[in-house]
PQR file with spaces between the fields and no chain letter, atoms N, CA, C, O and H, PARSE charges and radii, in Angstrom:
ATOM       1  N    MET     1    -115.051   39.343  -57.303 -0.4000 1.5000
ATOM       2  CA   MET     1    -114.797   40.692  -57.728 -0.0000 2.0000
ATOM       3  C    MET     1    -113.323   40.816  -58.082  0.5500 1.7000
ATOM       4  O    MET     1    -112.455   40.300  -57.378 -0.5500 1.4000
ATOM       5  N    ALA     2    -113.060   41.491  -59.160 -0.4000 1.5000
ATOM       6  CA   ALA     2    -111.682   41.640  -59.610 -0.0000 2.0000
ATOM       7  C    ALA     2    -111.008   42.769  -58.840  0.5500 1.7000
ATOM       8  O    ALA     2    -111.621   43.796  -58.548 -0.5500 1.4000
ATOM       9  H    ALA     2    -113.765   41.910  -59.732  0.4000 1.0000
ATOM      10  N    THR     3    -109.772   42.564  -58.527 -0.4000 1.5000
ATOM      11  CA   THR     3    -109.022   43.614  -57.843 -0.0000 2.0000
ATOM      12  C    THR     3    -108.229   44.397  -58.885  0.5500 1.7000
ATOM      13  O    THR     3    -107.676   43.834  -59.830 -0.5500 1.4000
ATOM      14  H    THR     3    -109.274   41.730  -58.764  0.4000 1.0000
ATOM      15  N    SER     4    -108.193   45.668  -58.689 -0.4000 1.5000
ATOM      16  CA   SER     4    -107.434   46.498  -59.636 -0.0000 2.0000
ATOM      17  C    SER     4    -106.087   46.854  -59.019  0.5500 1.7000
ATOM      18  O    SER     4    -105.965   47.068  -57.813 -0.5500 1.4000
ATOM      19  H    SER     4    -108.642   46.125  -57.921  0.4000 1.0000
ATOM      20  N    SER     5    -105.121   46.907  -59.852 -0.4000 1.5000
ATOM      21  CA   SER     5    -103.772   47.238  -59.397 -0.0000 2.0000
ATOM      22  C    SER     5    -103.329   48.523  -60.094  0.5500 1.7000
ATOM      23  O    SER     5    -103.638   48.737  -61.266 -0.5500 1.4000
ATOM      24  H    SER     5    -105.220   46.733  -60.832  0.4000 1.0000
ATOM      25  N    ARG     6    -102.625   49.351  -59.389 -0.4000 1.5000
ATOM      26  CA   ARG     6    -102.134   50.590  -59.975 -0.0000 2.0000
ATOM      27  C    ARG     6    -100.743   50.408  -60.572  0.5500 1.7000
ATOM      28  O    ARG     6    -100.107   51.396  -60.942 -0.5500 1.4000
ATOM      29  H    ARG     6    -102.374   49.177  -58.437  0.4000 1.0000
ATOM      30  N    GLU     7    -100.266   49.207  -60.674 -0.4000 1.5000
ATOM      31  CA   GLU     7     -98.941   48.955  -61.217 -0.0000 2.0000
ATOM      32  C    GLU     7     -98.936   49.000  -62.744  0.5500 1.7000
ATOM      33  O    GLU     7     -97.896   49.295  -63.333 -0.5500 1.4000
ATOM      34  H    GLU     7    -100.782   48.405  -60.374  0.4000 1.0000
ATOM      35  N    GLN     8    -100.052   48.719  -63.403 -0.4000 1.5000
ATOM      36  CA   GLN     8    -100.072   48.654  -64.864 -0.0000 2.0000
ATOM      37  C    GLN     8     -99.708   49.986  -65.519  0.5500 1.7000
ATOM      38  O    GLN     8     -98.836   49.991  -66.389 -0.5500 1.4000
ATOM      39  H    GLN     8    -100.897   48.478  -62.925  0.4000 1.0000
ATOM      40  N    PRO     9    -100.312   51.102  -65.161 -0.5600 1.5000
ATOM      41  CA   PRO     9     -99.934   52.358  -65.813  0.2800 2.0000
ATOM      42  C    PRO     9     -98.481   52.745  -65.552  0.5500 1.7000
ATOM      43  O    PRO     9     -97.821   53.287  -66.438 -0.5500 1.4000
ATOM      44  N    ARG    10     -97.988   52.480  -64.378 -0.4000 1.5000
ATOM      45  CA   ARG    10     -96.607   52.810  -64.058 -0.0000 2.0000
ATOM      46  C    ARG    10     -95.644   52.003  -64.911  0.5500 1.7000
ATOM      47  O    ARG    10     -94.657   52.541  -65.415 -0.5500 1.4000
ATOM      48  H    ARG    10     -98.525   52.040  -63.658  0.4000 1.0000
ATOM      49  N    ASN    11     -95.924   50.709  -65.076 -0.4000 1.5000
ATOM      50  CA   ASN    11     -95.036   49.884  -65.893 -0.0000 2.0000
ATOM      51  C    ASN    11     -95.009   50.399  -67.327  0.5500 1.7000
ATOM      52  O    ASN    11     -93.939   50.463  -67.934 -0.5500 1.4000
ATOM      53  H    ASN    11     -96.725   50.273  -64.666  0.4000 1.0000
ATOM      54  N    TRP    12     -96.141   50.762  -67.872 -0.4000 1.5000
ATOM      55  CA   TRP    12     -96.215   51.277  -69.227 -0.0000 2.0000
ATOM      56  C    TRP    12     -95.449   52.598  -69.344  0.5500 1.7000
ATOM      57  O    TRP    12     -94.761   52.832  -70.338 -0.5500 1.4000
ATOM      58  H    TRP    12     -97.009   50.710  -67.380  0.4000 1.0000
ATOM      59  N    THR    13     -95.566   53.454  -68.339 -0.4000 1.5000
ATOM      60  CA   THR    13     -94.867   54.738  -68.351 -0.0000 2.0000
ATOM      61  C    THR    13     -93.357   54.532  -68.319  0.5500 1.7000
ATOM      62  O    THR    13     -92.622   55.216  -69.032 -0.5500 1.4000
ATOM      63  H    THR    13     -96.125   53.264  -67.532  0.4000 1.0000
ATOM      64  N    TRP    14     -92.897   53.606  -67.510 -0.4000 1.5000
ATOM      65  CA   TRP    14     -91.455   53.355  -67.426 -0.0000 2.0000
ATOM      66  C    TRP    14     -90.917   52.778  -68.732  0.5500 1.7000
ATOM      67  O    TRP    14     -89.781   53.064  -69.108 -0.5500 1.4000
ATOM      68  H    TRP    14     -93.493   53.050  -66.931  0.4000 1.0000
ATOM      69  N    TRP    15     -91.709   51.979  -69.421 -0.4000 1.5000
ATOM      70  CA   TRP    15     -91.278   51.449  -70.721 -0.0000 2.0000
ATOM      71  C    TRP    15     -91.127   52.581  -71.732  0.5500 1.7000
ATOM      72  O    TRP    15     -90.171   52.601  -72.508 -0.5500 1.4000
ATOM      73  H    TRP    15     -92.632   51.747  -69.116  0.4000 1.0000
ATOM      74  N    VAL    16     -92.061   53.518  -71.724 -0.4000 1.5000
ATOM      75  CA   VAL    16     -91.993   54.650  -72.649 -0.0000 2.0000
ATOM      76  C    VAL    16     -90.784   55.533  -72.323  0.5500 1.7000
ATOM      77  O    VAL    16     -90.046   55.929  -73.224 -0.5500 1.4000
ATOM      78  H    VAL    16     -92.838   53.502  -71.093  0.4000 1.0000
ATOM      79  N    ILE    17     -90.583   55.838  -71.052 -0.4000 1.5000
ATOM      80  CA   ILE    17     -89.443   56.665  -70.642 -0.0000 2.0000
ATOM      81  C    ILE    17     -88.135   55.972  -71.007  0.5500 1.7000
ATOM      82  O    ILE    17     -87.208   56.616  -71.499 -0.5500 1.4000
ATOM      83  H    ILE    17     -91.183   55.517  -70.319  0.4000 1.0000
ATOM      84  N    GLY    18     -88.054   54.680  -70.771 -0.4000 1.5000
ATOM      85  CA   GLY    18     -86.848   53.927  -71.133 -0.0000 2.0000
ATOM      86  C    GLY    18     -86.604   53.941  -72.634  0.5500 1.7000
ATOM      87  O    GLY    18     -85.461   54.067  -73.073 -0.5500 1.4000
ATOM      88  H    GLY    18     -88.806   54.157  -70.371  0.4000 1.0000
ATOM      89  N    GLY    19     -87.659   53.812  -73.421 -0.4000 1.5000
ATOM      90  CA   GLY    19     -87.515   53.847  -74.871 -0.0000 2.0000
ATOM      91  C    GLY    19     -87.022   55.199  -75.365  0.5500 1.7000
ATOM      92  O    GLY    19     -86.205   55.262  -76.283 -0.5500 1.4000
ATOM      93  H    GLY    19     -88.588   53.710  -73.064  0.4000 1.0000
ATOM      94  N    VAL    20     -87.507   56.276  -74.769 -0.4000 1.5000
ATOM      95  CA   VAL    20     -87.058   57.615  -75.151 -0.0000 2.0000
ATOM      96  C    VAL    20     -85.585   57.800  -74.803  0.5500 1.7000
ATOM      97  O    VAL    20     -84.834   58.385  -75.583 -0.5500 1.4000
ATOM      98  H    VAL    20     -88.172   56.225  -74.023  0.4000 1.0000
ATOM      99  N    ILE    21     -85.172   57.313  -73.651 -0.4000 1.5000
ATOM     100  CA   ILE    21     -83.773   57.431  -73.244 -0.0000 2.0000
ATOM     101  C    ILE    21     -82.878   56.629  -74.180  0.5500 1.7000
ATOM     102  O    ILE    21     -81.825   57.113  -74.595 -0.5500 1.4000
ATOM     103  H    ILE    21     -85.782   56.838  -73.018  0.4000 1.0000
ATOM     104  N    VAL    22     -83.284   55.421  -74.512 -0.4000 1.5000
ATOM     105  CA   VAL    22     -82.491   54.589  -75.421 -0.0000 2.0000
ATOM     106  C    VAL    22     -82.404   55.247  -76.796  0.5500 1.7000
ATOM     107  O    VAL    22     -81.336   55.252  -77.407 -0.5500 1.4000
ATOM     108  H    VAL    22     -84.140   55.028  -74.175  0.4000 1.0000
ATOM     109  N    ALA    23     -83.504   55.800  -77.288 -0.4000 1.5000
ATOM     110  CA   ALA    23     -83.492   56.476  -78.586 -0.0000 2.0000
ATOM     111  C    ALA    23     -82.557   57.684  -78.556  0.5500 1.7000
ATOM     112  O    ALA    23     -81.843   57.926  -79.529 -0.5500 1.4000
ATOM     113  H    ALA    23     -84.372   55.796  -76.791  0.4000 1.0000
ATOM     114  N    ALA    24     -82.546   58.434  -77.478 -0.4000 1.5000
ATOM     115  CA   ALA    24     -81.663   59.598  -77.366 -0.0000 2.0000
ATOM     116  C    ALA    24     -80.200   59.166  -77.357  0.5500 1.7000
ATOM     117  O    ALA    24     -79.358   59.817  -77.975 -0.5500 1.4000
ATOM     118  H    ALA    24     -83.126   58.237  -76.688  0.4000 1.0000
ATOM     119  N    VAL    25     -79.895   58.084  -76.669 -0.4000 1.5000
ATOM     120  CA   VAL    25     -78.518   57.590  -76.627 -0.0000 2.0000
ATOM     121  C    VAL    25     -78.086   57.103  -78.004  0.5500 1.7000
ATOM     122  O    VAL    25     -76.955   57.362  -78.415 -0.5500 1.4000
ATOM     123  H    VAL    25     -80.579   57.555  -76.166  0.4000 1.0000
ATOM     124  N    VAL    26     -78.953   56.410  -78.720 -0.4000 1.5000
ATOM     125  CA   VAL    26     -78.617   55.919  -80.058 -0.0000 2.0000
ATOM     126  C    VAL    26     -78.391   57.093  -81.010  0.5500 1.7000
ATOM     127  O    VAL    26     -77.437   57.075  -81.787 -0.5500 1.4000
ATOM     128  H    VAL    26     -79.872   56.200  -78.385  0.4000 1.0000
ATOM     129  N    ILE    27     -79.240   58.102  -80.964 -0.4000 1.5000
ATOM     130  CA   ILE    27     -79.077   59.268  -81.837 -0.0000 2.0000
ATOM     131  C    ILE    27     -77.791   60.015  -81.502  0.5500 1.7000
ATOM     132  O    ILE    27     -77.071   60.434  -82.407 -0.5500 1.4000
ATOM     133  H    ILE    27     -80.015   58.117  -80.332  0.4000 1.0000
ATOM     134  N    ALA    28     -77.493   60.186  -80.224 -0.4000 1.5000
ATOM     135  CA   ALA    28     -76.258   60.876  -79.824 -0.0000 2.0000
ATOM     136  C    ALA    28     -75.028   60.085  -80.266  0.5500 1.7000
ATOM     137  O    ALA    28     -74.051   60.679  -80.724 -0.5500 1.4000
ATOM     138  H    ALA    28     -78.079   59.846  -79.489  0.4000 1.0000
ATOM     139  N    ALA    29     -75.056   58.764  -80.137 -0.4000 1.5000
ATOM     140  CA   ALA    29     -73.920   57.949  -80.564 -0.0000 2.0000
ATOM     141  C    ALA    29     -73.735   58.029  -82.073  0.5500 1.7000
ATOM     142  O    ALA    29     -72.601   58.083  -82.550 -0.5500 1.4000
ATOM     143  H    ALA    29     -75.849   58.281  -79.765  0.4000 1.0000
ATOM     144  N    TYR    30     -74.830   58.037  -82.835 -0.4000 1.5000
ATOM     145  CA   TYR    30     -74.739   58.151  -84.292 -0.0000 2.0000
ATOM     146  C    TYR    30     -74.156   59.507  -84.692  0.5500 1.7000
ATOM     147  O    TYR    30     -73.303   59.582  -85.576 -0.5500 1.4000
ATOM     148  H    TYR    30     -75.751   57.993  -82.447  0.4000 1.0000
ATOM     149  N    MET    31     -74.616   60.572  -84.042 -0.4000 1.5000
ATOM     150  CA   MET    31     -74.099   61.899  -84.366 -0.0000 2.0000
ATOM     151  C    MET    31     -72.622   62.015  -84.008  0.5500 1.7000
ATOM     152  O    MET    31     -71.857   62.631  -84.750 -0.5500 1.4000
ATOM     153  H    MET    31     -75.309   60.511  -83.324  0.4000 1.0000
ATOM     154  N    PHE    32     -72.215   61.442  -82.898 -0.4000 1.5000
ATOM     155  CA   PHE    32     -70.812   61.486  -82.495 -0.0000 2.0000
ATOM     156  C    PHE    32     -69.951   60.663  -83.443  0.5500 1.7000
ATOM     157  O    PHE    32     -68.832   61.065  -83.762 -0.5500 1.4000
ATOM     158  H    PHE    32     -72.836   60.942  -82.295  0.4000 1.0000
ATOM     159  N    ALA    33     -70.451   59.519  -83.899 -0.4000 1.5000
ATOM     160  CA   ALA    33     -69.671   58.643  -84.776 -0.0000 2.0000
ATOM     161  C    ALA    33     -69.523   59.236  -86.171  0.5500 1.7000
ATOM     162  O    ALA    33     -68.474   59.071  -86.794 -0.5500 1.4000
ATOM     163  H    ALA    33     -71.360   59.193  -83.640  0.4000 1.0000
ATOM     164  N    THR    34     -70.538   59.919  -86.676 -0.4000 1.5000
ATOM     165  CA   THR    34     -70.467   60.472  -88.028 -0.0000 2.0000
ATOM     166  C    THR    34     -69.855   61.867  -88.059  0.5500 1.7000
ATOM     167  O    THR    34     -69.673   62.434  -89.136 -0.5500 1.4000
ATOM     168  H    THR    34     -71.391   60.053  -86.171  0.4000 1.0000
ATOM     169  N    ARG    35     -69.537   62.423  -86.908 -0.4000 1.5000
ATOM     170  CA   ARG    35     -68.957   63.761  -86.862 -0.0000 2.0000
ATOM     171  C    ARG    35     -67.581   63.784  -87.513  0.5500 1.7000
ATOM     172  O    ARG    35     -67.252   64.765  -88.181 -0.5500 1.4000
ATOM     173  H    ARG    35     -69.684   61.962  -86.033  0.4000 1.0000
ATOM     174  N    ALA    36     -66.763   62.751  -87.350 -0.4000 1.5000
ATOM     175  CA   ALA    36     -65.409   62.718  -87.885 -0.0000 2.0000
ATOM     176  C    ALA    36     -65.404   62.504  -89.398  0.5500 1.7000
ATOM     177  O    ALA    36     -64.401   62.810  -90.043 -0.5500 1.4000
ATOM     178  H    ALA    36     -67.030   61.955  -86.808  0.4000 1.0000
ATOM     179  N    GLN    37     -66.470   61.997  -89.980 -0.4000 1.5000
ATOM     180  CA   GLN    37     -66.513   61.715  -91.403 -0.0000 2.0000
ATOM     181  C    GLN    37     -66.748   62.983  -92.228  0.5500 1.7000
ATOM     182  O    GLN    37     -66.537   62.953  -93.441 -0.5500 1.4000
ATOM     183  H    GLN    37     -67.285   61.748  -89.456  0.4000 1.0000
ATOM     184  N    ARG    38     -67.161   64.059  -91.639 -0.4000 1.5000
ATOM     185  CA   ARG    38     -67.459   65.287  -92.369 -0.0000 2.0000
ATOM     186  C    ARG    38     -66.289   66.268  -92.282  0.5500 1.7000
ATOM     187  O    ARG    38     -66.477   67.420  -91.890 -0.5500 1.4000
ATOM     188  H    ARG    38     -67.331   64.083  -90.654  0.4000 1.0000
ATOM     189  N    ALA    39     -65.099   65.828  -92.641 -0.4000 1.5000
ATOM     190  CA   ALA    39     -63.920   66.686  -92.529 -0.0000 2.0000
ATOM     191  C    ALA    39     -63.905   67.777  -93.596  0.5500 1.7000
ATOM     192  O    ALA    39     -63.221   68.784  -93.415 -0.5500 1.4000
ATOM     193  H    ALA    39     -64.946   64.892  -92.960  0.4000 1.0000
ATOM     194  N    ASP    40     -64.629   67.614  -94.697 -0.4000 1.5000
ATOM     195  CA   ASP    40     -64.606   68.600  -95.761 -0.0000 2.0000
ATOM     196  C    ASP    40     -65.463   69.829  -95.457  0.5500 1.7000
ATOM     197  O    ASP    40     -65.346   70.832  -96.160 -0.5500 1.4000
ATOM     198  H    ASP    40     -65.185   66.796  -94.844  0.4000 1.0000
ATOM     199  N    LEU    41     -66.302   69.787  -94.457 -0.4000 1.5000
ATOM     200  CA   LEU    41     -67.128   70.932  -94.095 -0.0000 2.0000
ATOM     201  C    LEU    41     -66.302   71.937  -93.300  0.5500 1.7000
ATOM     202  O    LEU    41     -65.465   71.535  -92.491 -0.5500 1.4000
ATOM     203  H    LEU    41     -66.397   68.972  -93.886  0.4000 1.0000
ATOM     204  N    PRO    42     -66.515   73.223  -93.510 -0.5600 1.5000
ATOM     205  CA   PRO    42     -65.760   74.217  -92.733  0.2800 2.0000
ATOM     206  C    PRO    42     -66.212   74.223  -91.279  0.5500 1.7000
ATOM     207  O    PRO    42     -67.388   74.030  -90.973 -0.5500 1.4000
ATOM     208  N    ARG    43     -65.278   74.441  -90.418 -0.4000 1.5000
ATOM     209  CA   ARG    43     -65.598   74.528  -88.988 -0.0000 2.0000
ATOM     210  C    ARG    43     -66.118   75.938  -88.687  0.5500 1.7000
ATOM     211  O    ARG    43     -65.836   76.868  -89.442 -0.5500 1.4000
ATOM     212  H    ARG    43     -64.322   74.598  -90.666  0.4000 1.0000
ATOM     213  N    PRO    44     -66.860   76.106  -87.615 -0.5600 1.5000
ATOM     214  CA   PRO    44     -67.398   77.429  -87.304  0.2800 2.0000
ATOM     215  C    PRO    44     -66.315   78.491  -87.141  0.5500 1.7000
ATOM     216  O    PRO    44     -66.558   79.661  -87.439 -0.5500 1.4000
ATOM     217  N    ALA    45     -65.113   78.108  -86.671 -0.4000 1.5000
ATOM     218  CA   ALA    45     -64.044   79.088  -86.488 -0.0000 2.0000
ATOM     219  C    ALA    45     -63.465   79.528  -87.832  0.5500 1.7000
ATOM     220  O    ALA    45     -62.859   80.597  -87.909 -0.5500 1.4000
ATOM     221  H    ALA    45     -64.915   77.158  -86.429  0.4000 1.0000
ATOM     222  N    ASP    46     -63.633   78.735  -88.890 -0.4000 1.5000
ATOM     223  CA   ASP    46     -63.078   79.058  -90.202 -0.0000 2.0000
ATOM     224  C    ASP    46     -64.002   79.957  -91.026  0.5500 1.7000
ATOM     225  O    ASP    46     -63.578   80.480  -92.057 -0.5500 1.4000
ATOM     226  H    ASP    46     -64.125   77.867  -88.827  0.4000 1.0000
ATOM     227  N    LEU    47     -65.218   80.144  -90.610 -0.4000 1.5000
ATOM     228  CA   LEU    47     -66.167   80.920  -91.380 -0.0000 2.0000
ATOM     229  C    LEU    47     -65.966   82.413  -91.124  0.5500 1.7000
ATOM     230  O    LEU    47     -65.726   82.833  -89.992 -0.5500 1.4000
ATOM     231  H    LEU    47     -65.562   79.719  -89.772  0.4000 1.0000
ATOM     232  N    SER    48     -66.067   83.198  -92.177 -0.4000 1.5000
ATOM     233  CA   SER    48     -66.024   84.649  -92.005 -0.0000 2.0000
ATOM     234  C    SER    48     -67.338   85.211  -92.538  0.5500 1.7000
ATOM     235  O    SER    48     -67.753   84.908  -93.656 -0.5500 1.4000
ATOM     236  H    SER    48     -66.263   82.857  -93.097  0.4000 1.0000
ATOM     237  N    VAL    49     -67.959   86.006  -91.744 -0.4000 1.5000
ATOM     238  CA   VAL    49     -69.248   86.586  -92.103 -0.0000 2.0000
ATOM     239  C    VAL    49     -69.030   88.059  -92.385  0.5500 1.7000
ATOM     240  O    VAL    49     -68.534   88.798  -91.534 -0.5500 1.4000
ATOM     241  H    VAL    49     -67.621   86.251  -90.835  0.4000 1.0000
ATOM     242  N    GLU    50     -69.406   88.483  -93.585 -0.4000 1.5000
ATOM     243  CA   GLU    50     -69.271   89.886  -93.951 -0.0000 2.0000
ATOM     244  C    GLU    50     -70.669   90.469  -94.132  0.5500 1.7000
ATOM     245  O    GLU    50     -71.429   90.034  -94.997 -0.5500 1.4000
ATOM     246  H    GLU    50     -69.809   87.883  -94.276  0.4000 1.0000
ATOM     247  N    LEU    51     -70.988   91.440  -93.319 -0.4000 1.5000
ATOM     248  CA   LEU    51     -72.289   92.088  -93.395 -0.0000 2.0000
ATOM     249  C    LEU    51     -72.183   93.329  -94.256  0.5500 1.7000
ATOM     250  O    LEU    51     -71.169   94.025  -94.201 -0.5500 1.4000
ATOM     251  H    LEU    51     -70.370   91.793  -92.616  0.4000 1.0000
ATOM     252  N    PRO    52     -73.188   93.626  -95.041 -0.5600 1.5000
ATOM     253  CA   PRO    52     -73.133   94.849  -95.850  0.2800 2.0000
ATOM     254  C    PRO    52     -73.236   96.076  -94.956  0.5500 1.7000
ATOM     255  O    PRO    52     -73.891   96.058  -93.914 -0.5500 1.4000
ATOM     256  N    THR    53     -72.571   97.142  -95.392 -0.4000 1.5000
ATOM     257  CA   THR    53     -72.645   98.383  -94.613 -0.0000 2.0000
ATOM     258  C    THR    53     -73.943   99.098  -94.951  0.5500 1.7000
ATOM     259  O    THR    53     -74.310   99.183  -96.123 -0.5500 1.4000
ATOM     260  H    THR    53     -72.039   97.156  -96.238  0.4000 1.0000
ATOM     261  N    PRO    54     -74.632   99.602  -93.968 -0.5600 1.5000
ATOM     262  CA   PRO    54     -75.901  100.280  -94.249  0.2800 2.0000
ATOM     263  C    PRO    54     -75.638  101.615  -94.944  0.5500 1.7000
ATOM     264  O    PRO    54     -74.622  102.266  -94.699 -0.5500 1.4000
ATOM     265  N    SER    55     -76.544  102.001  -95.790 -0.4000 1.5000
ATOM     266  CA   SER    55     -76.399  103.284  -96.470 -0.0000 2.0000
ATOM     267  C    SER    55     -76.664  104.413  -95.476  0.5500 1.7000
ATOM     268  O    SER    55     -77.404  104.257  -94.505 -0.5500 1.4000
ATOM     269  H    SER    55     -77.369  101.472  -95.988  0.4000 1.0000
ATOM     270  N    SER    56     -76.030  105.560  -95.756 -0.4000 1.5000
ATOM     271  CA   SER    56     -76.209  106.675  -94.826 -0.0000 2.0000
ATOM     272  C    SER    56     -77.562  107.337  -95.073  0.5500 1.7000
ATOM     273  O    SER    56     -78.046  107.384  -96.204 -0.5500 1.4000
ATOM     274  H    SER    56     -75.429  105.687  -96.545  0.4000 1.0000
ATOM     275  N    ILE    57     -78.149  107.835  -94.027 -0.4000 1.5000
ATOM     276  CA   ILE    57     -79.446  108.493  -94.115 -0.0000 2.0000
ATOM     277  C    ILE    57     -79.199  109.959  -94.474  0.5500 1.7000
ATOM     278  O    ILE    57     -78.377  110.616  -93.835 -0.5500 1.4000
ATOM     279  H    ILE    57     -77.755  107.797  -93.109  0.4000 1.0000
ATOM     280  N    PRO    58     -79.888  110.476  -95.474 -0.5600 1.5000
ATOM     281  CA   PRO    58     -79.663  111.887  -95.840  0.2800 2.0000
ATOM     282  C    PRO    58     -80.136  112.814  -94.721  0.5500 1.7000
ATOM     283  O    PRO    58     -81.019  112.481  -93.930 -0.5500 1.4000
ATOM     284  N    ASP    59     -79.510  113.992  -94.690 -0.4000 1.5000
ATOM     285  CA   ASP    59     -79.891  114.977  -93.683 -0.0000 2.0000
ATOM     286  C    ASP    59     -81.304  115.483  -93.952  0.5500 1.7000
ATOM     287  O    ASP    59     -81.774  115.479  -95.090 -0.5500 1.4000
ATOM     288  H    ASP    59     -78.793  114.263  -95.332  0.4000 1.0000
ATOM     289  N    ALA    60     -81.960  115.909  -92.904 -0.4000 1.5000
ATOM     290  CA   ALA    60     -83.308  116.463  -93.029 -0.0000 2.0000
ATOM     291  C    ALA    60     -83.219  117.830  -93.706  0.5500 1.7000
ATOM     292  O    ALA    60     -82.197  118.507  -93.588 -0.5500 1.4000
ATOM     293  H    ALA    60     -81.579  115.912  -91.980  0.4000 1.0000
ATOM     294  N    PRO    61     -84.250  118.236  -94.399 -0.5600 1.5000
ATOM     295  CA   PRO    61     -84.197  119.556  -95.048  0.2800 2.0000
ATOM     296  C    PRO    61     -84.119  120.672  -94.009  0.5500 1.7000
ATOM     297  O    PRO    61     -84.685  120.571  -92.921 -0.5500 1.4000
ATOM     298  N    ASN    62     -83.405  121.738  -94.371 -0.4000 1.5000
ATOM     299  CA   ASN    62     -83.257  122.881  -93.454 -0.0000 2.0000
ATOM     300  C    ASN    62     -84.450  123.814  -93.633  0.5500 1.7000
ATOM     301  O    ASN    62     -84.550  124.526  -94.633 -0.5500 1.4000
ATOM     302  H    ASN    62     -82.945  121.821  -95.255  0.4000 1.0000
ATOM     303  N    LEU    63     -85.331  123.803  -92.677 -0.4000 1.5000
ATOM     304  CA   LEU    63     -86.518  124.649  -92.705 -0.0000 2.0000
ATOM     305  C    LEU    63     -86.305  125.849  -91.791  0.5500 1.7000
ATOM     306  O    LEU    63     -85.563  125.759  -90.813 -0.5500 1.4000
ATOM     307  H    LEU    63     -85.249  123.224  -91.865  0.4000 1.0000
ATOM     308  N    PRO    64     -86.947  126.966  -92.100 -0.5600 1.5000
ATOM     309  CA   PRO    64     -86.817  128.112  -91.195  0.2800 2.0000
ATOM     310  C    PRO    64     -87.479  127.803  -89.854  0.5500 1.7000
ATOM     311  O    PRO    64     -88.393  126.981  -89.790 -0.5500 1.4000
ATOM     312  N    PRO    65     -87.025  128.454  -88.786 -0.5600 1.5000
ATOM     313  CA   PRO    65     -87.629  128.182  -87.482  0.2800 2.0000
ATOM     314  C    PRO    65     -89.109  128.583  -87.477  0.5500 1.7000
ATOM     315  O    PRO    65     -89.514  129.497  -88.196 -0.5500 1.4000
ATOM     316  N    VAL    66     -89.881  127.914  -86.689 -0.4000 1.5000
ATOM     317  CA   VAL    66     -91.315  128.165  -86.571 -0.0000 2.0000
ATOM     318  C    VAL    66     -91.501  129.467  -85.798  0.5500 1.7000
ATOM     319  O    VAL    66     -90.936  129.626  -84.716 -0.5500 1.4000
ATOM     320  H    VAL    66     -89.553  127.172  -86.105  0.4000 1.0000
ATOM     321  N    PRO    67     -92.278  130.393  -86.333 -0.5600 1.5000
ATOM     322  CA   PRO    67     -92.464  131.659  -85.588  0.2800 2.0000
ATOM     323  C    PRO    67     -93.266  131.433  -84.306  0.5500 1.7000
ATOM     324  O    PRO    67     -94.234  130.673  -84.288 -0.5500 1.4000
ATOM     325  N    ALA    68     -92.855  132.092  -83.261 -0.4000 1.5000
ATOM     326  CA   ALA    68     -93.549  131.974  -81.988 -0.0000 2.0000
ATOM     327  C    ALA    68     -94.838  132.773  -82.058  0.5500 1.7000
ATOM     328  O    ALA    68     -94.838  133.883  -82.591 -0.5500 1.4000
ATOM     329  H    ALA    68     -92.068  132.710  -83.275  0.4000 1.0000
ATOM     330  N    PRO    69     -95.929  132.244  -81.539 -0.5600 1.5000
ATOM     331  CA   PRO    69     -97.183  132.996  -81.565  0.2800 2.0000
ATOM     332  C    PRO    69     -97.099  134.204  -80.623  0.5500 1.7000
ATOM     333  O    PRO    69     -96.540  134.112  -79.530 -0.5500 1.4000
ATOM     334  N    GLY    70     -97.643  135.297  -81.049 -0.4000 1.5000
ATOM     335  CA   GLY    70     -97.639  136.524  -80.233 -0.0000 2.0000
ATOM     336  C    GLY    70     -99.004  136.781  -79.648  0.5500 1.7000
ATOM     337  O    GLY    70     -99.989  136.165  -80.054 -0.5500 1.4000
ATOM     338  H    GLY    70     -98.097  135.372  -81.937  0.4000 1.0000
ATOM     339  N    PRO    71     -99.066  137.695  -78.689 -0.5600 1.5000
ATOM     340  CA   PRO    71    -100.370  138.018  -78.095  0.2800 2.0000
ATOM     341  C    PRO    71    -101.234  138.799  -79.093  0.5500 1.7000
ATOM     342  O    PRO    71    -100.706  139.509  -79.948 -0.5500 1.4000
ATOM     343  N    ARG    72    -102.515  138.671  -78.986 -0.4000 1.5000
ATOM     344  CA   ARG    72    -103.452  139.369  -79.870 -0.0000 2.0000
ATOM     345  C    ARG    72    -104.002  140.583  -79.229  0.5500 1.7000
ATOM     346  O    ARG    72    -104.808  141.290  -79.835 -0.5500 1.4000
ATOM     347  H    ARG    72    -102.944  138.094  -78.291  0.4000 1.0000
């Protein structure tokens, strides 16, 4: 009878986790290395954002007051 071991799924999981970590480190190193090459792009502190001013809402029409109902 064959014996089963629970080590196989764990080993596979650790390989996947290790691969994800290595990929994240490689991507972070690439982004850090290419950051200095983009000197022609404006920095966030150099950007000025101008929002349009909203138009004013016209006043509501002046209606006479509603008459109060009287007793009948």
